[in-house]
N, C-alpha and C positions, 0 to 999 in steps of 0.2 A: 548148139551154136552161143560162143560165147561172145560178148560184144567187151571191148576194153575203151578206155578214154581218148580221145582223139589226138594224136601226136602230138601239136600245140600243148595239150595242157601235161603232157608227161615230159616237166622239165627237169626233173632230177632234184633239185634245192627246194625245200619246204619255203612258204611264204613268211613263216615266222623268221629262218635264219635270213632271208634278204632283209627284213626288218631290223633286225638285230645289226647285220652288217651296215648298212646306210647310217643307221641310228649313231652308229661309233665311228662311220666316216665324218659325219657331221659334226660331231662333235670333235674330233682329232681338227677339223679343218678351223671348229672356231677357236681351238687354243691354240694352234698354229699360228692364225690370223691375231690374235691378241697379243701374242707373245712377241714374234718376228716380224709380224706385218708384211708377210711375205705374199698375199695372195693382194693386196692393195691395188698393185698395177693391174691385176686380172678384172681386179672390181670396177677400177676407172674405165679401163677399156671395154667393159661390158656396158657400163653406164654411158658411155660416149655413144656406143651401136645404138644402144637402147633409147636413146634420148629424143629423136624424131618420132620413134613409136608411142612414147609415152606422152609427148605434147600432140600427137595427133589424138589421142585417146583422148584428152582433155578437151579438145575443141568445143564438143557438144556442153559439156557441162559449164565452159564459159560462155558459150551463147546463151544458154539457159541464165546465167549468172545475169550477163549484161542487159539481157531482154526483161529480166525483173529487177535491175537497176532503173531503166531506162523509163518503166512505168512507173516506179515507186517516186522517180525524181519529176516525172509529169505531173502526177497525181498532188506530189507535195507544191511544185509550180503553181499548179491551179488553184490549191487552197490558199495559199500564199498572195496569191494575184487578186484572189476575191477579198481575202482580208483587207488588202491595201486600198482596193477600191471601195471597200466599205470605211475604211481609214479617212481615205480622200473625200468620200462625200459627207462625212460628220465633219471634218475639218472646212470644207466648203461652208455649210451650213453653218458652225461655229463663227466663221469669218464672215458670212451674211449678216447672221444676227449683231454681231460685234460692230458692223459696220451702220445697221439700223439705230444701235443704242448710240453710237456715236451723234448720227445725225440727228435722234432725238434728244438728246444732249443739249446739243448744239441750240436745238430750238427752243427748250426749256429755258435756256440762260437767255436767249433773247427775249423772250417771253417776260421773262424776271426783267430785264433791263427796260422792257417796256412799260410797266407795272410800273416801276420807279420814276418814268417819264410823265406819266398821266398824272401821277399824283393821285391815284384814286383807290379807295380799297377794291379789290377784284378778288373773283375765286377764277381757278384753272379748272375747265370743264373740257374733257375728253369726248370727244364726238364717236357718240352710239352708232348712229347710221344717218342716212338720208331719206327724207322724205318720201312715200311710196309714189306720189302725184308728179309724174315725170313733167308736168305743164308748171311746176312749182319748184322755186330754188330753195329750200328749207334743208337744216340740220336738225337733230338731236342730241343733245348733250345729258350728259349724266350728273348733272346740277339740279335742283327745281327749289320748291319752295322751304324744304328745310332746311335750307343751305342758304336761305337768304337771297334768293333770285326771284327778281319782281318784273313783272310784262313791261316792257318798254327799256329794258337795260341795254348798254350797247357792249357789242361783242366786240373784239380786237384779236389780231395777233402782233408779232413783234414788227411788222411793216405799215400795218395800217388799219381802218376799219373793215369788219368784215361782214356785220349785219347787225341787227336787233332782235332781242328776246320777244317774242309775240304770243306764246300761250306758255303758262307755266302749271306744271303737276307737281306732286308731292315730293317724285325723287328725279324727274326729268324735266327739261325746258326745250321749247320748240324755238328755234332760230330762224328769222328768215335772211336770205343774204342780200348784199345791196343790188345784184344781179335781177333779182323779183321782179316781174312786173308791178305788180302792187307794192313795191316799197320806194321809201323816197326818203331823203336827207338834206338838209339846209348845208349849202359849202359856200366856200370863199376862195376866188383866185388867188394864189400865194403870192403872186407878183405885182398885182395890182388892187389887192383886196374887192375885186369884184364879187358880188354876192348874187346867188342863185338857189336853185332847187335843183337837184339830181335824180333822176328815176331809174328804176330798171330798165334796161334798153330793149331795142327791138330787136337788134341782134343780140344772139347767145351769147352771156358772159359781158355783156357791156353795160354802161349806165348813157342816158341821154341827159345832159344840161337843159332845159327846155325853158323856153320863153326869154331866151336871150336876143337882145337886137340883133339885126343884120350886120350894123357898124360897132357891135360890142369888141372890146378890146380883149380877143383872145386868141391865141395862137397855141399852135401842137407843141406838146411837152410841157404843158402848163400844167403844173399841180394846183389840186384842188383839195383844199383841208375844212375839216368841218369848221363852220361859225359859229358856233354856239348858242346861235339865238332861241334855238328851240328850248333849250335849258334840259336837254336830255346828253346828246353826245356834248362832251369836254371839247373848248375851243383848241384848234391847231393840230388834231390828230390827222393824218393823211388819209384821202380819200380815194383817190383816182388822179391819171393822167390822162391828159386832153389827145387823144389819137386822132382825130380828124375835124376840122370846120368844114361845113359846106356852106357856102352862102350863093344866095341866088336872087338875082335883081328884082324879081316877082314876088320874092316874100320878104314878110315883114320879119320873120325871125330866122334867125342861123342854125342851122341843125349841128349842135355839137357833140361828137362821140367821145367816150370817155372809157378807159381800161382801168378795173380796180389795181389799186399798188398792194394791196393783201392777197395770200393765197386763199381765196374766197372758196375755193374747192379743192385744197390739195393737202392742208394740215389738220394735224391728229387733237392737238391740244389748242386751246382757245382761251382767252381772257374772257370771263364777263365781269364788267364795270358795275358796281355797286352805287348807282346815283339816285339820290333822291329824286323823287318827280318834282317836277316845277311848283312851288306853291302858289294858289291863287289869293288876291285880297280879297279878305272876307266883306261879305255884302255889308252895305251900311247899317243902323241900328234903327230900329222903328223912329226913335225921337231924333235922330238926324234927318228923318227923310222928309223932302220939301213940301212945306204945305199948301194946299190946294187954293184956290185964290177966291177970295172972298172970306176966307177964315174959317172958323166954325159955327156952324149955327147953334 
């Protein structure tokens, strides 16, 4: 029994002949189209018909590109936003530092003016830290014995007296503030010349002008300045302003509460006045001593 190829495979014309025919036809169409452009209308029509199909096939690619561009833009914007935040923080810090430097320069200029007003040799001291004793009002400056600071030296700022040097070390010195309970300073009321002694007040941050008569001529807002009688503080430096005067009929003395005019607890730079300690008169010589009654034996 013989088997032959199926009817569909028995076409009669070989594959090579078909390839040659269609190749020749394609070349002929290309030449004709290039010479006389006879197929341009057909090509345009086919392009119009296939354009929606082409656009539909390009939709997935465009969606993928759009998603990629979106995420790329989001990432870029996030990086740019982070960079701008860091830049803003740096600008804010620079602006704050510039403001602090401007305030510090203004205070230093005022301190220079204060030094010229008191007409005394002075050292510029920087506050290192406050004393650890919470019941005392003390500061530590970065100048000491090597810089010429001696115990008892007045300490001022551009507005008035801040305190007095009470202990001195090689490179540092301890300043007791006016508001310390153990500190005292002789003062004089600027309005009428009334003298007294101001002590660290009972209320925090105040001074008390003690032992003033109940009828003393003192009023609110009077300014107290250094009297200069102690030989330590130069005369005329502002010390405090009278905050209130309490008078009671049963009390012999009035209670005068004052607030410092200087930045006692706020400034970073202070002036230490190099004031010579008062000199006591020398004791009388032995030859000048008063002889005893009866003369020499």
